[in-house]
N, C-alpha and C positions, 0 to 999 in steps of 0.2 A: 504494500500500500504506500502511495506517495504522500506528498504534503498537500493539505487542502488549500483552497483559495485563501489569500491573505498571508501566506508564509512563503519565504524563499529559502531554497537550499543553500547552506553554507559549505564551503570546502572543508572547514574545520572550525572548532571553537578554540580560542586561545586563552589559557589561564596563566596568571602571573602571581601565583601564591595568594590569591584573593577571591577567586570565583569558585563556586561549587553549587550543585543542585541536589536537593533532597527529593527522591522519588517516593513520595509519601505513600505508605501502605504496602510497599514492596519489601517483604522480609524474606531473605534468601534461606534456602534449606540445603541439606547435604546432597539433595538430588538435583540441584540447579547447576547450570553451566553458564559462565560469563564469557562473552566473546567481545573483544575490543580491538580497535586500531588506534594507536597513539604515537606521538613523537615527544618524548620526554627530554627536557634540557637541564633539569635540576632535581635534587633530591626531594621527593614529594610523595604524598598519597595519590593514588590513581582512582580507586573505586572501592566500594565494599560496605558491608555491615560490620560494625565494630562496637562491642560493649566495653571492652577494656583488655589490657594486656594479659590478664590471668583468666579471662572468660573462656567458656567452652562453646560459644555460639558465634564465633567470628568467621567471616568470609571476606577477605580483603587482600589488596596488593599495594605495597609501597616500593618505590624504586629509589634506591640510594646507591651506595657502592656495591650493594648486592640487591637481588630481588628479595623482598621480605614478604613472603606469602603466608596467609593464614587460612586454615580450613578446620572448623571446630576448634579443638584445643591444640591442634598441630600447627607448628610454626617452622618454616624453612627459610633460612636467611644466609646460607653459605654459598650461594650461586652468584658469581659476578654478573653485574648488570650491563646493559648497553644503553647509552644515551646518545642524543643527537642523531638518531636514525629512526626510521619508521618501524614500529613493532606491531605485529599481529599476535594478539594474546588469546589463549583459550585456557580457562581456569575452571576445574571441577574437582571432585573428591579424589580423583586419581592423580592429579598433579597440575602443573602449569606448562603449557607449550608456548615457546617464543619463536615466531616465524617458522612454525612447522616442526620445531625440534623440542622434544620434551626436556625441560631444564630442571623441573622440580617434581619430586614424587612424594605424595602423602601416603601414609599407611595407617590402617586401623581407624579410619574416620567413622565416628559414631553418628547416629541420627540426631539431627537438631533442626530447630527453626530459629533464625536470628531474632533477637528481641528488639533490634533497632531497624530503622528504615535503611534502604539502600541509598548510598551517597555516590554521586558522580563528581570526582574531583577532590574529595576529602573523605573523612570518616567522622561519624558521631563519636564524641568523647575523645577525640584525638587532639593532642597538643602540637603535633608535627605539621609540616607544611601542606598547604593545599596544592593542587596540581600546578606544575610549572611546565608548560609546553602546549601541545595541540591534541585535541580529541577529534578524531575523524568519524568514529562510530562506536557505539557501545550497546550491547544486547544481553539480556538474560533470556536464554532460549525458551520460547513459548510463553513468556510473560511480559517482555519489554523489549522494544526495538527503538533505541534512541538515535536520532539523526540530528546533527547540528542544523539549526534553522534560525531565521530571522523573521519576526513579526513585522510586516510591512507598515502597519499603521503607525508604529512609534519607533521602529528600528531596533527594538530590544532583541538581543541574541539569547538563545537558549537551546534546550534539547526538546525535540518533538518526538513523542512516543507514537510512532505510526501504527502500532498494534492496538493501542487503546485510545488514540485520538486526543492526547493530552500534551500541552506545552508547558515546559518547566523552565522558568527564569532562574537566574542565579539567586541563591539564598545568602550570598555574600556580596562582594563588589561585582558589578555587571560583567558578564562575559564579553570578550571581544570576539570578532569573527570576520571571515573573508567570504564574500559571496562566491559561490561556485562558478557563476557566469559573470565574467568581467563586464560584458555589455550591460547586464542587469544592474551591476554595481554602479556603472557610470550613469545609467538612467535614473537610478535611485538618488544618487548624489545631486543630479540636476533638479529632480523633483523637490528634494529637501531645500535646495537653494531657492527655488521659486516660491515655496510656501513659507519660508522664513520671513516674517515681517520685521523683525529686529535683529539684523545680523550681529553676532557676537564677535568682537575683535579683541583678541588677547595678545598684547605685545609679546615678542619673543623674550624668554627668560634671559636676562643679561647680567653678566658679572662685570663690575666696574673696577678698573685698575686706576690707581691714583698715586700721587706723591703727597705725603702728609705735610701739613703746615706746622713746623716745629715750634715748640715752646708756647703752645696755645691750648685753650679749651673752649668749649661752647657753653655759654651760660644757659642753664636749663629753665630760666624764667622769662628770658627775653630774646634768646637766640644770638646774642652778641658774642663776637670772638674776643676772648680775654687773654692777655699775656700771662703765661704760667710755666715756669721752668719744669722740665721733665715730662710734660704732657705734649700731645700733638693732636691735631684735628684733621679731618678730611677736608678737601675743598668742597665746593657746592656740587653735589652729585645729582644729575638730572633723574627725575623719576620716570619720564618718558611714558606716562600713561599707565604704569604698573599700579596694581591695587594694593600690593604689600611690598615692603622692603625687608630683606633678611640681612642681619649683620652677625657674623660669626667671628669670635676671637680665639679660635682654637679649641672650642668646646661647645657645649649645648647652648642654644640661644637663650639668653636671659636679658631682661630689659635693662639697658644702660640708663644712667642718670643724665649724662651730659650730651644731649643731642637736640636737634630742632629741625622743623620743616619750614620751608619758605615758599612764597608765591613766585609768579613769573618775573617780577621785578626784584626778586630776592628779598622781599619784605618778610619779616618773621610772622609765622601763622600759629605756631604752637607745636606741641609734641604728639598730636594725634592720639591713637589708642594702641594697645598691645593685645594681640590675639592669642598669646601663649607661646608663639614661636617667631613672630614677625611684627613689624611696625606697620600700622594702618595709617596712611597720611590723612590729614584733615582736608576738608573740601578746598579745592583750588590750589593745593600744593603742587609745586613743580620741581623743588629741590629739597635735599636733606643733607645735614652735616652731622657727623659723629665725632666724639673725642674720647680719649682714654690716655693712660700712660703711654709714652712714646713707643715702647717695645710692643705693646698690645695693638696700638693703632697701625703700626707698620705691618702686622700680621693679619689684620682684620680682613675678612672676606665679606664683600657687600654684593648682594644680588637683588635686582628688581625682578619681580615675578608676580604670579597670581595664585590664589589657593588652588585653582584648577590644575596647576602644574606641580604642586607639592605632593610627593608620594609618601605614604605611610605603610610600608610593606609589613606583612605578618612575619612572625618568627620562623626561620628555617631550622636553626639548631639552637635549642634552649641551653642556657648555662654554659656558654662557650664564647671564646673570642678567637680572632684570626691572628696568627703570628707567623710571618714569612710563608704564608700560603697554607699553613697547617691549622686545623681547628683544635684549639686547646680548651679542655674543660676548665670552667671557672664560674663558680656560683655567683649569680647576680647579673652576669652579662648574657647577651643573646646575639645571635648572628642572623642578619636579614639579607634578602636577595632581591635584586630587580634585574630585568633584562634591559640591555642597552637599546634605546630607541633612536639611535643615530645622533646622540647629543655631542656637543663639543666638549663639555666638561660636566662635573658634578660635584656638589658639596653635600655634606651630611653632618649630622649631630653625633659626635662621639665625646667621650669624657675629656680627652686631652688632644693636643696637637700631634701626639705620637701616631705612627702609621699602623692603624688597626683595621683598615679597609683594604679591599683587594680587587684587582681586575682579573678577568678570566677570558680565555678564548676557547675555540672548539677543542683544544687539546688540554685545557685545564688552566691552572694558575699562571698568571703573567707577572704581576708586581703588586706591591703594597702602595697605599697612599694615605694621607691624613685627612684634614678637613676638606680641602678642595684640590682637584687635579684635573687637567685635561685628559680626555679618554684616549688611550693609545689605539692605533689602527689594529683591526682584527678583534677587538674586544666585543664579546657577545653578551656578557652579563657581569654584574658587579655584586659584591657582598660587603656588608657593613657590620662592624662590631659596635655594640652600644650597651651602656650600663643602665639604661632607663627606657621606659616605654611611654609614648611611641618613639620610634626612630624616624626622624624627618629626613627625606632625601630631596634635594633641590637640583633638578636637571638644569643645565645651561646650554643654550644654543648659539649664543654670541657673546663676545667680550667687547668692552668699550673702554678706551683710555681717556681719563679726564685730564 
């Protein structure tokens, strides 16, 4: 059975550790078989019913350095996995087949019915990552046939069960997807453009490079530049239509005391507001200046952006941080991951200016970086160490020198 009117077939659904769908009421049993086609790029849960690590009614698959497969109380995790390649999966009580080859064998699986719903892209009760990669198709034989689809009326992507005629949106952050027919995708884009009555223009996320003004600070009550030994201030940094300004001094963003926003004629307007990670300019603001001790001002990373461009990825590896490309267990820290979307650079919030973040290409680890860095060629994804939640990631697509 194909898709009904009002839906378009997607080539795949794209998950970035934030999207998943709950197939409500579908509880797998020992007699079921899951078939799926996926392309996994990071360590993550792919599908399943999961009550807990010690439960006897689990039916699930996680892809990490190994395939971590569950069936009832049986767990197999000693088979090396494959990432960054298309995988055809078959999973039942006999084992798991990968691209036609049996890689996992279960023995003595008892009768059971899972107590949790079937999840696509994650697991109920799981703390580990949601799916990172593409889902082309997923099926529970005789019960569910999930095809990536887009609802044309609002452009929402999800999974359409062609067996039962039900559309499942994401229960997390929205799924991304690519239409199977490029012509249809182009026509849809033009249709959206025609019906959009108020086009939304978001300026490109910009990192500002500058030379500090030595021995000065910015008065926090009137915006005046004041002489003060040992401190320095930024020049007037243009906001360029950005709705928020991020200022990082080698650590988590915290509101500074000595800064001010200015109008088009550089007249002082006020300090605006603080949204928890960035400065929100007052109405009419065109410029901003920050000040701090000279060493801190020289290292400050200032980015003009919008909340739409700020990422808050989910935890990929809990209680760990990255050191020279290796995940090191450490209570209170977590590792987060995002895919590179063609950015020039990226900033993030970590505890210190030390290099606890890393770039990766198709072959794995490339290099470490600290609060901000330009993204090296070939980088396909990035991982961040952070000692608090959420971890804010600020992509940058252009740089401007003041």
